[in-house]
N, C-alpha and C positions, 0 to 999 in steps of 0.2 A: 307410590300406589299404582297398581295395575290400571291401565287406561280404562278397561271395561268396567272395573269396579267403580272408578270415578264417575263414569257416565251413568251407571246404574243408580248411584246416589242422586245424580241430577234428575234422572227419570222419576225417582221417588219423590223428590221435592216438587217437581212440576206437577206430578199427579196429585199431590196433596193440595197444591194451589188450585188446580182445576176442579177438584172434587168438591171444594167448598167446605163450609163449616161442618165438622163432625166432632162428636165427643171423643176424648182420648181413649177411653175405655169405660166399662161400667163397673160398679162395685162400691168402692168406698165413697161415702159422703161425709162421715164423721170419724174423728179419731180422739180417743181418750187422752187427755194431756198427761196422764200418769206414765205414758210410754217415755216421757222425757224426764221423769223424776223418780220412778220406782226403784229403790235400791236393790231389790231382789232381781228384777229384770236387768239392772245395770251389771250386777255381778255375773249374770249369765252371759250378757253381751261381751263382757270383758274376757270371759273364758273362751268365747267363740273367737274373738279377735286374737287371743294368745295362741289359739290352735290353727290360725290361718297365716298364710304368707302376708306380711305387712311391708309396704314400700318404705324401707328404712332410709335410704338415701340414693342419690345418683351414683352410678358406677364410677364416674369420673371424679367424685369427691375423694376417692382413694386412688390417685393416679399412679403411685409408685409403691414398690415393695416396702413393707414396714409401716405404711400409712395406716392410721386408725381413727375411728370416731367412737365416742361413747355417747349413749343415749338411753332413754327408757321407752319401752314399748309394752303396753298393757301392764304398766307398773314395774316391769322387770328391768333391772340395770344390766346393760349389754355393752360389750366391746365388739365392734365390727372392724376386722383387719384385712389387710392384703399381705399374704406371706411372700417369701423370697421367690417363689415360682409363679407369683401373680394370681394365685387362687384366693378367693375371699372366704373368710370364716366369721362366725358369730359365736360368742360365748357369754355366759353370765359374768358380769363384772363383780364377782364375789369370790374371795379366796377360798380354796378348798380346805384350808386349815380351820379358820374360825369365822369366815364370812366377811372379813373386812373388804372394803373397796380396793381393788387391785390398781386400777388406773383412774386417777383423779382428774386428769386433764380432759377437756372437751374433745380435743383432736390433736394430732401431731404425727410424729414418726418415731418408731421404736425398734430396737434390735430384739429386746425381750421385754416382758412385763414383770415387774417386781412389786410385791405387796409391801407397803410401808410399815405394816404392823410387826411382822416377824420375818420379812425378807424371803418368803417363798417366791420362787420365780417360775415364769412360764414362757413357752415358745409362742410365736405369733399365731399358731393354730390352737393354743390353749393347753398343749401338752405340758405336764409338769417337768420343769427343767432341773430344779434343785430345791432341797429342803435344808434350811439352816439347822445345824445340830441334829441331824437326822437320827442319830442313835438314841435320842431321847424318846422316840416314838415306838420303834419296834426293831427287832433284828432283821425283819423283812423290809426291803425298800418300799417306800410309799410311791404309788404310781398315779394317784388321783389328781387329774388336772382340772382345769376350769370346765364347768358343764357346758358342753357344746349344744348349739341350737341349729335348727334347719336354716340354711343360708344358700342363696342361689342368685347369680346374675342373669338377668334376662330383660331384653328391651331397654338396655341402658340404665337399669335400676337394680339395686341390691335389695332383695326381698329376704326378710328374716321372719321365722316362726318363733315367737317368744317362748312358747311352752316347750320345754325340753322333752316332755313325754308325749307330745302330739304325734299322731300317726304321720309318717313322712309322706309328702306329696310334692310333685313337681309344680312349678309355677304354671307351666303350660296346661297341666291337668286342671289346676284350680281356676285359671282364666277361662278354660273351655276353648275348643278348637277355633271357633269363630273369632272371639276376641283376640286370641293369641295370633291368629293369622292377620287380623286387621292391624294390630300394633306393629307387626312385622312390615306390612305394606306401607304403613304411615312413617316408617323409618325411625321409630323411637330409639332403636339401638345405635343410631348414628348421632344422637343428641348428646351434648356434654353440659355439665353444670355451669351455670352463669351466676346465679345468686340464690340465697336462701334466707328466709327469716321465719321467726316463730311468733305465734300469738297465743297468750295464755287467756283463754276466754271463759267467761262465766255463763256457759250454756252447755246443754247436752250435745254430744257429737252428731246425733241425727238431725238436729235443727240446722247444722251446717251443711249436711248433704241435701236437705230439702230444697235449698236454693238451686241445686243442679238438676232437680227432678221436674221443674216446671219453669216456664218463662212468662207466666201470667204477670209476674211482678216487674218484668223488664222495663216496660214503658213508664212505670211509675217510680220505682225505687232508683232506676238508672236513667231517669229522664235527662239529666244533665251530663251524663258520662257516655255510655255506650248505646243507649236506646235509639238515637238517631240513625244508627248504622244497620238496624235489624227491623224486619217487619214484626208487628205485634202478634204474639201467640202462635207463631209458626215454628214447629219443631217436629222432626221425624224421629220417633223413639223406637228402640227395640229392647226387648228383654232377652238376655242371653243366660238362660238358667237362672241363677241367683243374681246375676249382674244386670246392669242397665246401661244403655248407650244411646246417644242421639246426635242428630245433626241440626245445627242452627244456621240456616242460610242468611247471608247478608242481603241488603236491598239490591246491591249490584248483581248478585247472582239471580235474584228473582227477575230483574230486568234482562239479564243475559239469556236466561232460559226462554223468555218470551220472544226475544228478538233475533237470536243467532241460531244457525243450524246446529244440530246436535253434535256433529263432529268438531265444531269450533268451541264448544263449551269449555271454560276453565273453571271447573266446579271447585276444586280444592283451594283455589286462590281466594274464593269469597265464601268460605265455609268455616264454621267452628264445630269441633266435635267434643262432646262431654260424655265421659264414661265413669259411672259410679260402680265401683267394685266392692261387693259386700264381703266383709264389713270394713268400712273406714278408709278406703283409698279412692281418690278422685283423680282422673287424668283428663286434663282439658287440652285438646290439640288445636293449635292455630296454624295458619299457613306458614308462619315464620318461626314459631317456637312451641314448646310444650310447658304447661303448668302442672306440677305434681303436688297434690294436696294429701298429706298424710295426717289423718285425724286421730289423735291419741288421747283417749278418755282418761280422766283421773282414776286411779285404782279404787278410791273409796267414795268419791263424790260424783253422782250422776250429772250434776250441773256444772262440771268443770271439764274443759278440753284444751289440750295444746294442739294447735293447728300448725303444722310445718308446711310452709309454702316454698317450693323450689321451682325456678325457671331453668329449663334446658333449651339449648340452642344448637343448630347444626354445627358439627365440628368444623366443616370446611369454611364456615362463615363466622367463626368465633371472634375474629378480629374486628368485626363491625360493632365495636364497643358502644359507640354513641347510639346506634339504632337499638341495641339490646337494652341499654340503660333507659332509653325512653319507654320501651315496651314494659320493662320491669316497673318503672314508676307508674305507668298507666294501670298495670295489673294491681299493684298495691293500693292505688287510689280508687279502685272499683270494688273488687270482691271483698277484701278485708274491711275497707272503710264503709262499704254500703251493705253487702250481704251479711257479713259477720256481725256488724253492728245491729242489724235488724234481728238476727237470731238471739243476740244478748238481750234485746228489749223484750222479745217474746218470752224468753226464759224468766226474766224478772217478773213479768205479769203472771206467768204460770205459778211461780213460787209464791207470789202474793195472794194466790187463790182467786185471781180475777178472771181466770179462763175456765169455763165449765166444759167446753168441748172445742175441738179443732174442726172447722167446717171446710170440706174440700170440694171445690167445683170440679166439673168434668175434666178440665185441663190441669188439675192438680192431683188427680187420683193416684198418680205414680208415687206420691209421697206415702200414701197408705200401702201401696204395693211394696215399697221399699221396707216399711216397718214389718209387713207380713213376711217378706223374704228373709229378713233378719230372724224373725221368730221361727220360721221353718228351718233355717240353718241351725238355730239353737236346738231344735227338736231332734235333728239328725246329725249333730256335730261330731258324733263318734265315727261317722262314715264320710268319706270324701264326697263332695258334690258331684253329681253327674254332669259331665260337660254338655253344653247345649249344642245340638245339631241344627243345621239350617231349618229343618222341619219343626224344631221345637221353639223357634223364635216366636215371641209374641210381639206384634207391632202395636204401638200405642201412639199413633200420630195425633197431632193436635193443631187445629186451625180454628181459633175462636175469635169472632169479631170483637 
């Protein structure tokens, strides 16, 4: 990160501390629980996700030509591949003949893809290679390959747009200039895959993002894990168009800002960044690694979500295996074991009819802002989101005693 940007973040945090308690923003105080259960809304949200770039996997999960991964995004079966020239592709994992699954393995390496039903075969980019007994179909050669999807590598991540008919848009445009530049400065593109796990959770996907939108819960839910390292209810949040991002200073940074000259501040060393990208992707940046959360709603059930958690580490320090393994175990023992578990509990109570309303305090209002942002994106989903300029940023700092 550029040194001046780092110091500006330090100024922001110090100003927040000195300014004293302020409400994060005004507006939302209550939220209807139906936003986590309504099937009509869920179908609309799924369509929005399908028409947006989704963080499918880390670029380094496909390290060599011929490598592939199969997955489902917004309910769509997908193959993500790297061709012989190193370019990534995504296509529907459904044969152009009669819709059978072409590649049944979860991952691997292939020269071509061949459907086990009738042996139609495809190149790594989805182009039709051959049709068995082709004369049975027409005197004209069949040319229909696998349906291609939007696919792009950026910031060390492979982004896939699951809806084949979605309006093409670049990841940079979708992120907006500020987030795109920030991810570049944070060096996400220099990170490589270390570990991945998936959680099949009985809760709505937005309940999982809620935990990244406020830290009111930190000193209670995380009291035995990470709470001792952070001041309570201190977060500097920005809204970047439809997206959200914030900085969580550690106690050591608060002390450093008070005691050391500005030119000596080591801000990034004692800082966590959390970025909620609407819809369904969360990037959490730490001084040593990045956590990528890809939230994948069930295609028919608003109360089911697969959360894919990936940890990425600096390529030049990949061999520090013991360090990364400790970090990985700490991550899995915190967010999935505590935040995700709490989300599942809330969903169970909502489903039981025990929750009449969701009450949001001043330092939780961004949860409502996130729900509203998703709704706004659904209303204008046919048009690409306008990138947020620095003048359009909305700050929502929180320091609540």
